[in-house]
Backbone bond lengths (Angstrom), bond angles and torsions (degrees), N, CA, C in turn:
res aa  C-N    CA-C-N  psi(-1)  N-CA   C-N-CA  omega(-1)  CA-C   N-CA-C  phi
1 M - - - 1.552 - - 1.639 106.93 -
2 S 1.397 111.17 146.52 1.431 121.88 167.90 1.532 107.11 -81.17
3 E 1.267 115.96 161.78 1.477 122.06 172.23 1.490 117.05 -54.36
4 T 1.275 114.71 -21.89 1.442 125.40 -172.45 1.490 109.80 -87.05
5 D 1.373 118.40 -15.27 1.491 116.90 -172.17 1.571 115.29 -66.06
6 N 1.271 121.16 -44.20 1.297 125.58 -175.50 1.529 116.95 -136.69
7 D 1.309 114.15 -5.11 1.553 119.24 179.10 1.402 109.70 -121.56
8 I 1.269 114.62 120.64 1.596 121.29 178.87 1.477 110.36 -108.48
9 S 1.419 118.65 14.59 1.402 114.51 -168.48 1.551 109.65 -78.45
10 F 1.445 115.41 -9.84 1.505 115.21 -177.71 1.532 106.71 -84.03
11 I 1.226 123.80 -8.19 1.546 119.05 177.94 1.452 110.30 -88.78
12 H 1.311 112.47 128.84 1.462 122.89 -177.25 1.420 110.15 -93.85
13 G 1.319 121.27 157.92 1.484 123.63 -178.39 1.438 113.45 97.07
14 E 1.336 117.12 159.04 1.422 120.30 179.05 1.471 112.11 -75.46
15 P 1.373 117.92 145.44 1.441 121.74 177.23 1.494 111.02 -71.91
16 I 1.261 121.96 152.58 1.456 124.36 -174.96 1.510 98.42 -100.57
17 E 1.374 117.96 123.05 1.431 121.13 175.32 1.442 111.47 -90.70
18 K 1.333 113.92 143.83 1.493 125.91 -173.22 1.438 105.52 -130.87
19 D 1.395 118.51 145.74 1.494 125.85 -179.07 1.586 102.39 -85.46
20 W 1.385 111.01 174.16 1.552 115.17 -177.33 1.437 112.30 -74.33
21 N 1.484 123.06 -15.92 1.404 120.52 168.06 1.389 114.56 -61.80
22 W 1.450 117.33 -37.22 1.364 117.30 177.95 1.610 116.45 -73.26
23 W 1.396 109.86 -42.95 1.522 118.25 175.62 1.545 110.71 -59.25
24 S 1.400 117.83 -43.16 1.454 119.26 -175.51 1.542 106.27 -63.50
25 Y 1.274 118.29 -43.04 1.553 122.71 -173.53 1.486 104.09 -66.40
26 F 1.375 122.98 -46.96 1.335 131.83 -164.14 1.637 103.39 -71.54
27 L 1.316 115.77 -59.08 1.454 113.79 -177.56 1.596 115.47 -66.56
28 Q 1.265 114.86 -33.59 1.531 115.94 -177.38 1.554 108.18 -73.07
29 R 1.217 116.74 -42.56 1.600 124.90 -177.21 1.505 106.33 -69.78
30 R 1.301 116.54 -53.20 1.522 120.63 -162.19 1.482 114.32 -97.90
31 Y 1.430 118.02 -13.26 1.370 122.33 -178.83 1.588 111.33 -122.02
32 Y 1.180 119.33 -67.11 1.478 118.55 176.28 1.524 116.39 -71.25
33 G 1.296 112.69 -29.18 1.436 115.10 177.31 1.527 116.69 -103.02
34 A 1.349 114.08 24.61 1.513 118.93 -177.05 1.527 106.11 -72.03
35 P 1.335 118.75 151.89 1.487 126.16 176.48 1.404 111.13 -48.99
36 E 1.223 121.72 -44.71 1.507 127.91 -179.41 1.566 113.13 -56.77
37 E 1.311 116.71 -28.89 1.445 122.33 -179.78 1.637 112.80 -84.87
38 L 1.287 120.55 -4.61 1.340 119.36 179.63 1.575 120.85 -57.66
39 A 1.245 112.17 -36.76 1.568 116.18 174.22 1.434 113.84 -64.58
40 N 1.307 119.04 -39.61 1.420 127.97 179.39 1.429 109.22 -66.74
41 W 1.421 123.11 -37.74 1.463 123.75 174.96 1.529 108.90 -72.47
42 R 1.308 121.00 -31.84 1.351 116.97 175.91 1.556 116.06 -65.56
43 A 1.395 112.63 -38.65 1.432 118.15 179.00 1.466 106.94 -71.16
44 T 1.313 130.26 -39.54 1.368 132.01 174.39 1.422 113.39 -59.20
45 T 1.401 115.97 -40.44 1.537 116.03 -177.44 1.544 104.73 -75.49
46 A 1.209 128.18 -26.11 1.407 127.85 -178.24 1.579 105.20 -69.34
47 D 1.328 115.47 -45.26 1.437 120.51 177.44 1.476 111.78 -60.47
48 I 1.201 121.97 -50.60 1.418 126.33 -173.85 1.587 110.47 -67.19
49 A 1.403 113.32 -36.17 1.405 119.11 176.05 1.388 113.74 -58.01
50 R 1.318 116.80 -46.44 1.398 124.19 177.36 1.660 110.72 -60.83
51 A 1.343 110.49 -43.32 1.400 116.29 -172.69 1.562 110.57 -66.39
52 I 1.273 118.29 -38.71 1.499 124.25 176.56 1.422 116.91 -86.98
53 E 1.317 112.77 0.95 1.477 120.45 179.42 1.692 109.80 55.19
54 L 1.325 108.04 48.94 1.518 123.01 -179.48 1.483 112.86 -49.74
55 K 1.394 123.79 125.69 1.285 122.65 173.06 1.561 110.15 -134.49
56 P 1.268 123.14 148.86 1.515 122.90 -178.63 1.506 111.64 -50.15
57 G 1.311 114.59 133.84 1.429 119.74 174.37 1.561 110.15 93.51
58 M 1.371 119.15 -10.25 1.451 115.34 174.46 1.484 115.41 -65.55
59 R 1.329 113.45 143.09 1.476 111.32 179.35 1.531 113.13 -96.25
60 V 1.316 116.02 129.78 1.483 121.27 -170.43 1.573 108.67 -123.02
61 L 1.300 117.26 138.99 1.468 123.38 172.00 1.500 108.38 -112.32
62 D 1.235 120.63 120.42 1.471 130.69 175.55 1.550 109.31 -99.04
63 L 1.289 113.73 97.13 1.524 120.89 -176.71 1.537 107.74 -80.61
64 G 1.253 118.40 119.16 1.443 123.80 -173.86 1.542 114.20 71.90
65 S 1.356 115.35 54.27 1.432 124.96 -166.25 1.641 112.71 -66.32
66 G 1.378 114.46 -10.94 1.480 118.22 175.46 1.649 113.83 51.20
67 C 1.367 111.41 -125.92 1.427 115.84 -175.77 1.588 114.10 -68.48
68 G 1.343 111.18 -7.82 1.527 115.69 173.60 1.499 110.23 87.34
69 E 1.362 124.90 -14.81 1.311 123.99 -176.00 1.526 122.91 -54.78
70 L 1.345 114.61 -36.12 1.367 124.01 -179.67 1.671 107.43 -69.25
71 S 1.350 112.14 -48.21 1.464 114.75 171.89 1.481 121.93 -55.60
72 I 1.384 111.45 -42.67 1.362 115.55 172.73 1.571 120.87 -65.79
73 Q 1.367 111.52 -35.87 1.427 117.86 172.82 1.541 120.08 -66.52
74 L 1.306 109.66 -36.50 1.420 117.02 171.20 1.547 115.09 -70.69
75 A 1.285 113.30 -37.90 1.534 116.32 168.50 1.464 112.84 -52.45
76 L 1.364 113.24 -50.41 1.404 117.09 178.43 1.603 116.97 -53.03
77 R 1.217 114.14 -26.43 1.422 123.42 178.55 1.603 108.63 -85.39
78 G 1.208 118.19 5.43 1.474 119.71 176.41 1.432 116.78 103.02
79 A 1.397 119.93 -11.30 1.468 118.75 -175.98 1.564 116.44 -78.93
80 D 1.293 113.32 148.28 1.451 121.00 177.11 1.531 110.13 -83.72
81 V 1.337 116.39 103.12 1.471 115.53 -162.46 1.539 110.51 -111.81
82 L 1.236 120.48 137.66 1.471 124.97 165.47 1.485 112.70 -117.50
83 G 1.395 112.68 111.21 1.486 117.34 174.53 1.460 115.82 -91.67
84 L 1.360 115.98 121.48 1.534 119.56 -179.47 1.496 114.25 -103.88
85 E 1.239 119.50 127.67 1.507 123.02 -179.07 1.425 110.18 -148.89
86 L 1.359 115.43 139.90 1.467 119.95 -176.71 1.551 115.53 -69.13
87 S 1.292 125.13 -33.35 1.359 124.42 -174.22 1.561 110.42 -82.08
88 E 1.292 110.98 125.87 1.491 117.16 178.49 1.513 111.75 -68.40
89 P 1.350 119.59 -47.32 1.413 119.46 -178.51 1.611 109.59 -59.95
90 L 1.265 116.39 -34.56 1.468 120.59 179.50 1.455 111.32 -67.05
91 V 1.352 121.15 -43.18 1.401 131.16 -179.49 1.616 106.64 -63.01
92 E 1.272 115.06 -45.68 1.365 118.54 -179.49 1.521 111.42 -59.76
93 S 1.244 117.94 -43.11 1.512 124.24 174.91 1.513 116.06 -57.79
94 C 1.434 108.80 -40.29 1.458 114.81 177.66 1.454 114.63 -71.51
95 V 1.394 112.64 -32.56 1.509 114.37 174.60 1.449 109.27 -64.66
96 E 1.320 122.51 -42.97 1.385 127.82 -176.89 1.598 111.43 -69.47
97 L 1.290 120.55 -32.68 1.429 124.43 175.06 1.500 110.26 -69.49
98 A 1.338 119.68 -42.23 1.427 122.78 -179.13 1.559 107.05 -68.14
99 R 1.413 117.51 -33.83 1.493 116.08 178.02 1.507 112.31 -70.41
100 E 1.399 113.73 -37.64 1.449 114.42 175.07 1.482 114.43 -59.82
101 R 1.278 117.75 -40.39 1.442 120.07 -179.21 1.482 114.29 -87.02
102 E 1.145 115.59 2.33 1.599 125.75 177.16 1.525 108.40 56.05
103 V 1.346 113.84 53.07 1.437 121.85 178.69 1.494 109.18 -115.72
104 K 1.347 114.33 132.13 1.480 120.20 178.15 1.418 113.79 -87.14
105 V 1.411 119.37 97.70 1.362 125.73 173.82 1.455 109.93 -141.92
106 T 1.382 117.76 153.87 1.432 121.03 179.40 1.433 113.73 -107.23
107 F 1.405 119.01 132.95 1.463 119.78 175.33 1.451 107.94 -123.34
108 V 1.351 121.00 137.06 1.446 123.61 -174.47 1.619 102.91 -132.90
109 A 1.295 109.50 135.49 1.509 123.74 174.33 1.574 107.66 -86.58
110 A 1.298 117.06 106.13 1.451 120.20 -179.34 1.524 106.73 -163.50
111 D 1.433 113.07 161.77 1.400 123.16 174.75 1.447 112.18 -88.12
112 M 1.372 119.86 112.52 1.463 127.58 178.01 1.542 118.63 -45.75
113 F 1.392 109.19 -25.05 1.445 114.01 -176.74 1.609 112.55 -81.16
114 T 1.340 110.28 -20.34 1.549 116.20 175.95 1.477 118.88 -112.69
115 F 1.455 113.37 -8.50 1.423 116.97 -171.84 1.515 112.90 -71.74
116 E 1.268 114.65 138.26 1.511 121.17 174.94 1.587 111.44 -125.37
117 P 1.365 117.33 99.91 1.432 118.33 -175.81 1.573 111.86 -77.12
118 E 1.319 107.04 162.63 1.526 115.27 175.80 1.449 108.57 -94.29
119 G 1.385 108.94 128.29 1.430 120.71 -173.77 1.495 119.47 74.92
120 S 1.235 119.13 -171.79 1.534 125.15 -177.25 1.541 111.93 -117.53
121 F 1.333 111.34 171.10 1.415 117.11 -168.40 1.602 109.09 -123.57
122 D 1.331 116.60 153.93 1.488 115.18 169.18 1.476 113.58 -89.85
123 A 1.296 116.23 -18.55 1.553 125.18 175.04 1.588 112.61 -148.81
124 I 1.267 111.25 142.90 1.446 124.65 177.93 1.539 105.42 -127.36
125 L 1.298 118.14 129.82 1.454 130.15 177.47 1.495 114.50 -113.87
126 S 1.337 114.38 137.17 1.417 117.85 173.97 1.536 106.65 -150.41
127 L 1.434 114.55 97.69 1.393 125.10 -163.28 1.481 116.02 -113.13
128 N 1.257 116.28 160.94 1.517 118.92 174.34 1.531 114.85 50.96
129 T 1.283 116.53 45.69 1.392 131.62 -176.33 1.580 109.32 47.31
130 S 1.283 119.48 47.70 1.407 120.84 172.46 1.488 111.07 -75.71
131 F 1.322 117.74 -4.86 1.504 125.75 174.19 1.475 111.41 -92.28
132 G 1.266 121.83 141.85 1.395 124.21 172.17 1.453 114.33 111.91
133 Y 1.408 120.35 12.65 1.524 119.12 -177.23 1.509 115.79 -94.26
134 G 1.376 111.50 2.88 1.447 111.75 -175.60 1.530 107.40 -106.38
135 T 1.329 122.27 -171.96 1.472 122.77 166.62 1.466 112.21 -67.10
136 D 1.273 115.76 164.66 1.388 125.02 -173.21 1.600 103.77 -54.73
137 Q 1.231 119.27 -51.38 1.452 120.86 -179.32 1.497 116.27 -63.28
138 Q 1.302 114.26 -35.64 1.616 119.91 174.40 1.436 107.44 -61.66
139 N 1.380 117.33 -45.86 1.442 115.85 -171.39 1.445 116.22 -70.96
140 R 1.452 114.38 -35.03 1.396 123.69 173.97 1.577 118.46 -66.78
141 D 1.376 109.13 -37.10 1.570 119.66 172.85 1.453 104.76 -67.48
142 L 1.338 125.70 -37.99 1.513 120.94 -174.38 1.459 110.11 -63.78
143 I 1.327 120.05 -39.33 1.421 124.41 -178.26 1.624 111.33 -61.86
144 G 1.292 110.95 -36.67 1.429 115.59 175.48 1.504 113.46 -70.38
145 R 1.392 121.27 -36.46 1.390 122.82 175.65 1.503 108.85 -70.73
146 V 1.294 120.83 -35.43 1.590 122.96 176.39 1.571 106.13 -52.98
147 G 1.321 113.24 -46.95 1.495 114.86 178.62 1.493 118.17 -62.66
148 R 1.349 112.26 -33.94 1.402 117.17 176.27 1.514 111.13 -72.47
149 W 1.298 117.18 -37.85 1.541 121.40 -175.92 1.561 110.36 -70.68
150 L 1.342 117.24 -26.83 1.552 120.02 -177.73 1.600 109.19 -69.00
151 K 1.310 113.48 149.47 1.448 120.29 167.03 1.470 109.31 -78.80
152 P 1.308 117.41 149.97 1.496 115.89 175.53 1.524 112.37 -54.87
153 G 1.362 115.09 125.16 1.430 122.18 -176.39 1.554 107.68 92.24
154 G 1.198 122.59 -3.58 1.578 126.57 -179.83 1.518 110.52 -71.39
155 I 1.269 111.65 160.15 1.555 116.56 -167.85 1.643 105.94 -116.32
156 F 1.359 108.61 133.49 1.490 117.19 171.53 1.651 102.78 -105.13
157 Y 1.299 119.64 117.88 1.329 125.14 175.31 1.551 114.31 -105.41
158 C 1.295 119.33 105.38 1.370 119.55 -163.60 1.684 106.32 -124.75
159 D 1.364 116.03 129.35 1.407 123.34 176.66 1.399 114.28 -130.73
160 L 1.428 115.03 122.89 1.449 111.70 -170.37 1.664 102.42 -154.44
161 I 1.323 105.63 172.38 1.579 115.51 170.90 1.583 109.20 -87.55
162 S 1.408 114.71 118.10 1.387 117.93 -178.24 1.685 113.85 -86.74
163 S 1.209 114.47 145.54 1.523 117.24 -177.76 1.512 107.46 -65.91
164 D 1.283 125.71 -32.22 1.404 122.35 -178.78 1.349 118.43 -35.06
165 R 1.329 118.31 -54.19 1.475 131.27 -174.01 1.485 116.72 -114.15
166 A 1.280 119.34 6.13 1.444 124.26 -178.74 1.347 120.61 -60.36
167 E 1.415 122.16 142.30 1.426 121.07 178.37 1.590 102.84 -154.16
168 A 1.293 110.20 165.35 1.466 113.23 177.89 1.414 114.75 -69.64
169 F 1.234 117.72 147.97 1.535 127.99 -174.59 1.654 101.88 -89.49
170 G 1.272 122.22 -22.63 1.361 125.11 -173.10 1.514 112.02 75.81
171 C 1.332 117.23 -149.34 1.425 125.94 178.19 1.544 111.60 -95.52
172 W 1.333 118.08 116.60 1.470 121.91 -178.81 1.405 113.87 -129.66
173 N 1.351 125.89 163.74 1.437 121.87 -170.73 1.577 106.06 -147.13
174 D 1.240 116.27 157.48 1.438 118.61 173.58 1.594 103.09 -153.99
175 T 1.301 114.35 167.19 1.481 124.03 175.83 1.462 109.83 -85.41
176 V 1.355 124.28 122.00 1.372 121.52 173.92 1.616 104.93 -134.55
177 A 1.392 112.27 142.42 1.484 116.32 -173.97 1.468 119.87 27.10
178 G 1.308 110.17 52.12 1.453 117.83 173.64 1.624 114.38 80.95
179 G 1.283 116.49 -12.71 1.481 117.78 -178.36 1.603 106.10 -118.55
180 Q 1.373 111.50 -172.33 1.410 119.18 -169.47 1.540 107.87 -106.38
181 F 1.345 115.69 125.20 1.455 123.55 176.11 1.457 105.47 -100.33
182 V 1.383 115.04 122.69 1.427 118.27 -177.86 1.565 102.93 -125.44
183 V 1.357 112.15 135.09 1.513 123.47 169.32 1.420 116.96 -118.52
184 D 1.215 114.88 132.72 1.582 122.32 173.28 1.472 110.31 -104.20
185 N 1.290 116.94 101.49 1.586 116.67 -173.26 1.537 107.89 -108.45
186 S 1.404 113.75 144.37 1.316 120.81 168.40 1.460 116.81 -143.41
187 Y 1.303 119.12 160.82 1.528 123.66 -171.74 1.438 113.11 -136.50
188 D 1.375 112.94 119.84 1.516 123.44 177.51 1.529 108.15 -83.41
189 T 1.310 118.81 108.93 1.526 121.48 -173.61 1.461 103.09 -81.51
190 D 1.274 133.16 -15.15 1.415 126.61 175.14 1.577 112.33 -84.68
191 Q 1.258 112.55 -43.67 1.596 118.27 178.91 1.533 110.26 -87.41
192 H 1.281 126.01 -15.22 1.376 130.77 -174.23 1.503 110.36 63.72
193 I 1.277 119.20 41.68 1.494 118.41 -175.25 1.485 105.65 -116.66
194 M 1.337 117.89 134.92 1.472 125.57 -177.82 1.651 101.55 -110.93
195 T 1.298 111.55 126.56 1.485 118.10 178.66 1.529 109.18 -118.64
196 S 1.320 112.31 141.80 1.527 118.02 -178.86 1.505 106.49 -133.22
197 Y 1.280 121.61 128.04 1.464 128.09 170.10 1.456 108.98 -105.71
198 P 1.357 120.44 107.39 1.536 122.18 177.98 1.468 115.07 -90.65
199 T 1.378 116.27 146.91 1.434 124.68 177.21 1.481 106.22 -137.96
200 W 1.406 117.89 135.92 1.472 116.23 171.37 1.650 104.27 -122.23
201 I 1.266 113.01 126.19 1.414 121.73 171.89 1.475 114.40 -95.55
202 A 1.325 117.62 112.00 1.514 122.56 -170.97 1.450 109.02 -65.19
203 P 1.356 115.51 161.69 1.533 122.76 -172.03 1.551 110.28 -57.53
204 D 1.376 115.90 -25.01 1.521 114.50 178.99 1.505 115.18 -73.45
205 N 1.523 115.20 -1.78 1.323 114.80 -177.22 1.597 121.69 54.38
206 K 1.481 109.58 24.10 1.325 114.64 -179.76 1.588 112.24 -135.04
207 T 1.326 112.67 -19.59 1.551 121.05 179.48 1.495 108.44 -110.35
208 I 1.403 109.63 126.57 1.472 118.73 -174.63 1.563 104.43 -123.06
209 Y 1.335 108.72 140.68 1.520 117.97 -178.21 1.633 103.00 -119.12
210 T 1.248 113.03 132.66 1.535 119.72 168.66 1.441 114.28 -125.07
211 A 1.263 116.11 173.38 1.474 118.21 -179.80 1.635 110.45 -101.76
212 E 1.313 109.94 139.56 1.543 113.28 177.78 1.483 112.93 -55.46
213 V 1.342 122.08 -42.28 1.384 123.11 178.11 1.602 103.89 -130.65
214 P 1.265 115.45 161.29 1.575 116.32 -179.29 1.587 105.60 -82.80
215 E 1.310 107.97 168.97 1.460 117.49 174.42 1.615 107.42 -87.27
216 I 1.253 115.41 126.53 1.454 114.59 -174.73 1.666 107.66 -125.67
217 V 1.237 116.83 128.75 1.550 123.21 -174.61 1.610 105.17 -125.83
218 R 1.187 110.98 125.32 1.609 118.51 172.76 1.595 105.58 -88.04
219 L 1.323 107.94 122.50 1.592 112.63 176.47 1.493 109.09 -94.36
220 Y 1.361 114.86 162.21 1.464 125.18 178.02 1.498 109.08 -135.07
221 S 1.340 116.37 147.79 1.238 122.88 170.48 1.590 122.96 -68.82
222 R 1.330 120.21 150.68 1.416 117.02 -170.01 1.578 109.11 -62.95
223 A 1.445 118.38 -30.52 1.347 116.08 -179.11 1.582 109.76 -75.72
224 D 1.206 119.34 -31.38 1.501 124.34 173.75 1.447 114.27 -62.59
225 M 1.340 114.69 -50.68 1.473 118.25 174.34 1.553 114.30 -58.13
226 E 1.374 113.28 -38.65 1.480 111.62 -177.48 1.586 109.51 -77.72
227 D 1.327 118.13 -21.23 1.512 117.37 174.04 1.587 107.45 -71.57
228 L 1.404 115.08 -40.04 1.470 113.83 -179.04 1.630 111.25 -64.89
229 M 1.260 116.05 -37.00 1.410 119.00 179.90 1.464 107.40 -68.27
230 R 1.296 126.43 -45.03 1.468 127.92 178.75 1.466 107.26 -57.31
231 N 1.377 116.19 -50.91 1.491 117.73 -177.34 1.616 113.14 -58.41
232 A 1.338 111.49 -23.83 1.459 114.10 -177.64 1.496 108.90 -92.17
233 G 1.322 121.52 8.49 1.409 123.38 175.64 1.484 114.93 86.11
234 M 1.291 114.40 25.98 1.542 123.32 -177.13 1.528 104.79 -118.37
235 T 1.381 114.31 149.12 1.467 119.33 171.69 1.478 109.33 -113.39
236 P 1.369 119.66 109.29 1.456 123.51 -174.85 1.499 111.71 -83.61
237 Q 1.397 111.70 151.99 1.455 119.24 171.44 1.513 108.31 -143.79
238 R 1.266 117.30 127.84 1.458 123.66 -178.40 1.379 111.78 -72.07
239 Q 1.349 124.98 139.75 1.329 132.55 179.12 1.611 112.74 -93.89
240 E 1.278 122.01 140.97 1.414 123.29 174.27 1.513 111.38 -83.68
241 R 1.095 112.85 -32.49 1.687 119.05 172.88 1.338 113.53 -136.14
242 A 1.262 117.37 140.75 1.517 118.93 -175.22 1.486 110.08 -154.39
243 M 1.406 118.55 151.65 1.370 128.08 174.30 1.481 115.32 57.75
244 G 1.344 116.85 33.84 1.430 129.55 172.12 1.602 110.01 76.82
245 R 1.360 114.83 14.07 1.526 116.32 -178.70 1.428 104.63 -75.99
246 R 1.300 118.32 144.87 1.496 129.16 -172.56 1.631 104.59 -84.94
247 F 1.359 118.34 -32.50 1.378 118.32 -174.42 1.659 114.96 -82.12
248 R 1.259 115.50 152.32 1.446 120.57 177.77 1.470 108.06 -77.43
249 Q 1.360 117.73 133.84 1.481 120.08 175.73 1.495 110.63 -87.95
250 T 1.173 120.47 117.75 1.521 126.83 -179.56 1.563 111.37 -113.80
251 D 1.162 115.22 170.62 1.505 116.90 178.29 1.545 113.44 -74.04
252 E 1.410 117.07 -2.20 1.364 116.88 176.71 1.464 108.23 -98.35
253 Q 1.378 120.96 5.19 1.533 118.26 168.38 1.487 114.34 -105.11
254 M 1.201 113.78 166.28 1.630 121.48 -176.53 1.534 104.44 -73.71
255 L 1.335 122.62 -42.01 1.372 121.13 -171.31 1.646 116.76 -78.74
256 T 1.280 114.86 134.83 1.362 118.24 179.51 1.624 110.55 -133.92
257 T 1.345 115.74 136.35 1.360 119.11 179.66 1.500 108.64 -127.85
258 W 1.438 113.14 134.65 1.380 118.82 176.58 1.372 117.94 -124.27
259 I 1.328 123.67 146.76 1.468 125.92 162.98 1.509 105.57 -108.75
260 A 1.334 117.48 114.86 1.531 124.65 -177.05 1.602 101.60 -111.91
261 R 1.393 110.90 123.77 1.452 112.85 178.86 1.614 111.35 -103.23
262 R 1.185 111.03 132.93 1.677 114.19 175.08 1.334 108.74 -62.30
263 D 1.319 110.61 133.30 1.605 119.80 -179.58 1.417 107.90 -65.43
264 A 1.267 120.36 146.83 1.506 125.11 178.88 1.508 103.51 -77.57
265 V 1.415 111.98 139.08 1.526 117.53 179.40 1.611 110.17 -121.83
């Protein structure tokens, strides 16, 4: 390891605090949406398209659309996609990216906990633990609204970290935009709260960026999530493999993926 991997004590000067608008844009555009990730996104999209039985013209809601790549790739397969994301700068960049690629897809900057779409959907996606950022009541209400937004027979594809086997990741790092991205992650086993403090050390090894507040995600057990889905009129089924992952997802792992189908009425 280099000294920048997990130790930032050698950097002098006050860290520059950035809000989550800045962090969302930076990480989604420069990390998750980096050009070298495109092949992975295409493989992930192919896997999800099979799972949700995607057909041209299907209406899809991508909750927490992030860098927008999944929404764009699904639109390229003929879906009518709405990508919902809280960060306005990030949404603006997704709109520009879709325009540059000449892909017809809609991106909206809104809070998923207050958003009310027009019409219903054939499929709703919540990937990479984009669920759990609200209060406990907000999170539970959101699952109820997902059930209401789905057409009869529609699919909710949900992928998240379950509290059953959750544990802290500790301090980990990766290279982002030529600098070092460092995350200090902890997990409260009593409250089921996962907290992450991000830091980015610029390529000059002198400038450091931190977040004004940490990222906080509330985790739920598999049984609790399945109860929420059933109460919302959906029938959940756990997936052994998901999102192009090669490993089998078992109850011994943190990640869980469901396909929950809206009951016919």
